[in-house]
Steps between C-alpha positions, in 0.01 A plus 500: 500500500788466757611178653771245419507303193524119586715248311352376175233763510405665170292764703413558865234755602385622845134494599403818677382480850190714389358168332431369847318788654187487300261255367641288212343362174670346199477838325646691796794252522565519129467888526832487701769591253747261658258200486401594143862516407572154637193346357576648148868376518377147608241483223758624237746210576370133453630292784550783727430486873451747782630490856340720767761606757369574841637575858463249776173519721143429474381823325764509225442135424122556482552798272714283274248211498217749410714657221576151361119429495434828321779414241341171443171671447671730240610208286829396670522113532506412856780255454712792371470726804720435802546667839838567662530645851844665450437877563587709798209603733327805373583469132217491242424181313705453184391315187791350313448378137724199414575376154 
């Protein structure tokens, strides 16, 4: 699953670049092991929240916003999903599960 573990994170997973090179649906997003792992960890902990880490730039931000929308569609409360533009250029999105 590579990638740095951020402070206070219970779990951080990388979203593969392959997610963005094909049409997406709720099922296709949930079929990604990293996304499923993050959603399951979120659902297993009442009060947990998610942070989507992305690189600077329009495309990474749009991907992060789309992933946030899919997570909300998959039963994650919108108020519990944040975005943070703190990754280096070229790094894949990361989903951090916070307690």
